[in-house]
C-alpha positions as CSV (number, residue, x, y, z in Angstrom):
1,L,102.1,122.6,84.1
2,E,102.7,126.4,83.8
3,Y,100.6,127.1,86.9
4,I,102.6,124.7,89.0
5,K,105.9,126.2,87.8
6,K,104.8,129.7,88.4
7,M,103.6,128.8,92.0
8,K,107.0,127.3,92.7
9,N,109.0,130.2,91.1
10,D,106.9,132.8,93.0
11,K,107.3,130.7,96.2
12,L,103.5,130.9,96.7
13,N,103.5,127.3,98.0
14,G,105.3,128.3,101.3
15,G,107.6,125.4,101.0
16,N,104.7,122.9,100.7
17,S,104.1,120.4,98.0
18,L,101.9,121.3,95.2
19,F,99.3,119.2,93.4
20,V,97.4,119.6,90.2
21,T,94.8,117.0,89.3
22,L,94.5,116.0,85.6
23,S,91.2,114.1,85.9
24,K,91.7,110.6,84.4
25,D,95.3,111.5,83.4
26,G,96.5,111.5,87.0
27,V,98.2,114.2,89.1
28,L,101.2,116.5,88.7
29,C,103.0,117.0,92.1
30,A,106.0,119.1,93.0
31,N,108.1,119.1,96.1
32,R,110.8,121.3,97.6
33,D,113.5,120.0,95.3
34,E,112.1,121.8,92.3
35,K,111.2,118.5,90.6
36,I,107.7,117.9,89.1
37,Y,106.3,114.3,89.0
38,H,103.4,112.8,87.1
39,V,101.5,110.2,89.1
40,R,99.0,108.1,87.2
41,L,97.3,104.8,87.3
42,K,98.9,102.0,85.3
43,D,96.9,101.2,82.2
44,E,95.4,97.9,83.5
45,Y,93.9,99.8,86.5
46,K,92.9,102.8,84.5
47,D,90.7,100.7,82.3
48,M,88.9,99.1,85.3
49,V,88.5,102.5,87.1
50,N,87.1,104.1,83.9
51,Y,84.7,101.3,83.4
52,S,83.5,101.7,87.0
53,A,83.1,105.4,86.6
54,A,81.3,105.0,83.3
55,S,78.7,102.7,84.9
56,R,77.8,105.2,87.5
57,P,76.7,108.5,85.8
58,G,77.6,111.5,87.9
59,S,80.0,109.5,90.1
60,T,82.9,111.8,89.3
61,N,81.1,114.8,91.0
62,G,83.2,115.7,94.0
63,A,86.2,113.6,93.2
64,G,88.4,116.6,93.2
65,D,87.1,117.7,96.6
66,V,87.8,114.2,98.0
67,F,91.3,114.4,96.6
68,T,91.9,117.8,98.1
69,G,90.5,116.8,101.5
70,E,92.8,113.7,101.6
71,V,95.9,115.8,100.8
72,A,95.0,118.2,103.6
73,V,94.5,115.3,106.1
74,I,97.8,113.7,105.2
75,N,99.7,117.0,105.2
76,T,98.3,117.8,108.6
77,K,99.6,114.6,110.0
78,R,102.9,114.5,108.1
79,R,104.1,117.8,106.9
80,N,107.2,116.3,105.0
81,A,105.3,113.5,103.4
82,D,106.6,112.3,99.9
83,P,104.3,114.2,97.5
84,T,104.1,111.2,95.1
85,K,102.8,109.0,98.0
86,V,100.4,111.7,99.0
87,A,99.2,111.9,95.4
88,M,98.6,108.1,95.3
89,R,96.7,108.0,98.6
90,A,94.5,111.0,97.6
91,S,94.0,109.5,94.2
92,K,92.9,106.2,95.8
93,A,90.4,108.1,98.0
94,S,89.0,109.8,94.8
95,I,88.9,106.5,93.0
96,R,86.9,104.9,95.8
97,H,84.6,107.9,95.7
98,I,83.7,107.3,92.1
99,G,82.7,103.8,92.9
100,Y,85.7,101.5,92.1
101,D,86.0,98.9,94.8
102,G,88.6,96.6,93.2
103,P,92.2,96.2,94.2
104,I,94.4,99.3,94.3
105,S,97.7,100.0,96.0
106,Y,100.9,102.0,95.5
107,S,102.0,99.4,92.9
108,S,98.9,100.3,90.9
109,F,100.4,103.7,90.0
110,S,103.4,104.9,87.9
111,V,105.5,107.8,88.8
112,S,107.7,109.6,86.3
113,A,109.6,112.9,86.3
114,Y,107.7,115.5,84.4
115,K,109.8,117.5,81.9
């Protein structure tokens, strides 16, 4: 949290959205309006994804790379994309990478303002 605040305050993000992954606890993302959001799976989906990851040892290796790659692809195509939607799509890509193949959509996530 402190890192994302410092990046925004120092204007190191060049006006771009910022993302900090929190492993199984979701993603913090910040946009240009100085707000920070916490995007995470709803509990019922989190349990299913965690079970899937636990059944495949080593499956989380590279999940952060997949997340970062998806953010880059989305931001290349849509510079002003809503960072919470970007976080959800990139999280979905990471979740697929670790082996979960069940249902997952925007409604599988919760978004809250981070204090």
